[in-house]
N, C-alpha and C positions, 0 to 999 in steps of 0.2 A: 484287226480288232473289231468286234461287232459294235453296232450302234448302242445297244443296251449296255455293253461293257464300258464304252466311252462315257455314257451318261452317268453310270454308277461312280466311275473314277472322278468325274467332274464334281459330283455331289459330295463325295467324301472330302475332296480338296477344299471345296467351299466351306464345309462344316469346320474343317481344321483351321482355316484362315479366320473364320468368325470366332472360333473359340480362343485363338491366340489374341485376336484384337480385344475380346472381352476381358481376358486375363490381364492384358497390358493396361486396359482402362481401370480395372479394379485395383491393380498394383499401384497405379499412379494416384488413385484416390485414397489409398490406405494410409499414407503417411505424408505429413507436411510439417514443416518447422518454421517457427517465427521467433525473431529476436527483436525486442524493443522495450519501450517504457509505457507502463500503464498510465493513461491520461484520463480515465473515466470509469466509473462503475455504475451500472443501472440494472437492478434486479439480479438475475442469474447471468448477466453478460458484463463483459468489461471491454474497453477499447484499448488496443495496444498500438502505439505509434512506432512504426518500423521505418528505418532509413530508406529501405528499398521499396516497400509496399505502401507506405503512408499509414493511415488509420485502418486497422483490421478489427472487426468485431469478433470476440472470442466468447464462446458459449461454455459456461461451467456447468457440470453435471455432478450427480452424487458419486459417479465413478472417477471423477477427475482427481488425480493424485497431485498434491502440492508438496514440493520438496525444497528444503534448504540444503544446498550443496556447497561444500567448501573444501579446503585442503588441496594438496597437489593432485592434479587430474580429477578433481571433484570426488575424491575418495570417501569423504565423510558426508553422509546423507542423513537428513532428519525430516520425518514427516511433519507437515504443518497443516493448520486449518486454513480454510479459504478466507477467513477474516484477515489473514496476513497480506492479501493481495490489495494493497492500498495504492492510490494514485501517486505517481512519482517513483514507483519501484521498477527497476530494470529486470525483465524476466525473459526466459526462453520457454516457448510453448511448443509442445509436440502433439499433433492430432491430425484431423482430416476435415475437409470442408463439406458442409451439408448443402441441401438444395437452395438455401437462402444465402449462400456464399459466406456463411459464418464458419469460423474454425472451431470445431467441437474438440475441446481440450482433453487429451488423455493424461498428459502430465504438464505441470507448470513448475519450472525450476528457477531458483534465484539464489543469490549469495546473501548470507546473513548480514554481512556488513552493509550491503545496499539496503536491506530492510531496516536496519537500525537508523541509517541516514534518513530514509523516507519517513519513518515514524517519529523521529526526533523533530524533523521539520514540521510535521503535522501538529506536533505538540508545542510548536513555537521555540524549539531548541535548535540552535545551529552550531554544532561542534566546530565547523570550519571557522566561524567567527571567534570561538574560544581559542583555536590554534593561532588565529591572527593576533589576538591580544597577547598570547604567550610569545609570539614571534617579535612583537613590538618591544616587549620587555627585554628580550634577548638582544635586540638591536641597541637599546639604551645601554645595556651592560657593555656591549662591544664598543660603543662610542666612548665610554669612560676609559676603556682599555686603550683605545687609540691615543687618548691624551697622555697616558702614562708611557706608552711604548711607541715612540715616533718612528722607529725603524720598521714596525709592523703596519704602518698606516696604509700603505698601498694594498696589501693583502686584505686588510680588514675592510677597506672601501669596496673591494671586489665582493666580499662576503655580504656586505650590506646591499649591494646592487642585486645580488642573487636573492637575498631575502625579500627585497621589494617586489621582485618578479613573482616570487612564490605567493606573496600577499595578494597581488593582482590576480593571479590564477585562482586563489581561494575565493576572492570576491566574485569572480566570473562563475565559479562553480555554484556558489550560493545563489546568485542571480538566476542561473539556469534551472536549478532545482525548484526555487520559488516560483519561477514561471510555469513549471509543470503543475505546481499545486494551485496555480491560479484557476485551474479547472474546477476546483472545489467551490469557487464563487458562482458557478453556473448552475446552482441548484435552488429550487423553491422549497421553503420550509412549510410542510403541511401540518405538523403538530409538534409539540414540545412538552416534555415533562421534566421537572427538576426533583431529584431524590436527595434528601438531606441525611447526614450521618452524624452520630454522636462523636465526641472527641476520641480519637484513636480507634473508632469502629469502622468495620468494612462490610458488615452484614446488612442486607436490605431490610428495612423496617417493613413489616407486613402492612402497615397503613398505606404504603405506596402501591401495593399489588393491584387494586382496582384501577388506579390511574395508568399503570403500565399496560394492563390488559386492554383498557379502552384505547390507548395509543396504538397497540398492535392491531386491534380490530380495524381502526381507521386506516392504518398503513396498508392492510391487505386490500383495501378498496382503491389504492393509488397505483396506477400503471407504472411498472418499472421502479418501484420504491426502493430506497436504501435507508437503513437506520444507522445513524451516527451516535456513538456513545463516547462521552468525554468525562473523565474523572478529575476532581480537583481536591485540594487540601488547604487548610488554613496555614498561615505562616508560622504557627507555633511549633517549635521543635526543629530538628535538623532538616536540611534540604533533602538528604537521602531518604530519611524516614517519610517525609511528606510525599516524595515521588513514589515510594512503595505503596503508601496508603491510597494515593489517587489511582494507581494501577490496579490494586486489588478491588477497590470500589467499582471501577469501570468493568472489570472482569466479572464480578458477581452480578451486576445488572445485566450484562450480556448473557450470562448463564440463565438468568430468569427469562429473558426473551426467548432463548432457545428451548428451555425445558418446560416452561409454563405457558408461554404464548405460542410456541411451535413456529417461530420465525426461522426460515432457512438461513443457515450461516452464509449462504451465497448472497444474501441481501443485507448483511451486516458488515460495516467497515470495522477494521481492527480497533479495539478499545483504545482510546487515547489517554495516556497518563500525562495530564497537564501540570501536575505538581501544584505549586503556588502561583502559577501564572494566571492572569486575568481575574484578579480578586474583584468580587462584586460589592464588598463591604469592608470598612476599616477593621483591621485585626487587633485593634487595641481595646475592643470590648467583647464580652462573651457573645452578645447577639451577632456582632459582625463575624466572629469566628465561626459561629453556627451556620451562617449563610454561605460561607466560603467552603465548608466541608460538604461537597455536593457532587452529584453526577447529573449531567445534562444529556437527555435523550431526545433526538430529533428525527422526524420522518422527512426525508428529502426526496425530491424528484428532479431529474435533470430538466433544465428549461427547454432543451431541444425536444424532449418528449412532450412536455406540457404545451409547447408552441408559444412560449413567452420569451 
């Protein structure tokens, strides 16, 4: 074989090997998967704590798909907004890493039950504690039954021991989730606006538009800002109605921030329906009830970004 022929063959082989290496590198960078718990939101990024990788910064974009998956083999899927990505939520992220070692999310999936637990805890509601109270009531009933049926005492004592173990497990679960939400204390408050509502009303009064617009303008000057929206109700009426009113009030304020202030939803935490919790005035007067029918809007910045 001639020298020219050998050189040409070597050149072709080198090109083929380089192309294969490039394709392998691209394929490796195309897809990455992460499972963990959201423990922070800052602007268009969130931090996910993974058991294997520790804290990973995930970048959310306009193309990121957020899905609620449930059912056998996750057969039921529901498209969700980015405001559903709250601290404490367990998620599965699919995407690829950029040059800053951030995972650029293509999809973020979670189970709706986990979202309900996370948002309930954010609103100060702990269903696990309610289950604990129900369990204690059941135990009291079982103890009365033990006194009437001596022959069943041994079996009932075993049931009580199992129930106590379940209560302890529930307490541990509440403590673990509350620990994750401790991250919410690591924010500085840059601005705050309170929007009041009439009795049974959920529409934002136009008199608050200038205040909300000013808050949004200030927020846009804060690096990595996040806007928190929490709705409340007075204690007049049923608990279910007041929970619904607080949710609709918070949602309408969030819509104003999105549509009128042009705040990206990646920078807004899920609207919190606080119901009648954290009353700021007595509900036995009309004035006090008026103060409790409110939505509190805050501009937050992670203390790690602020350096404080």
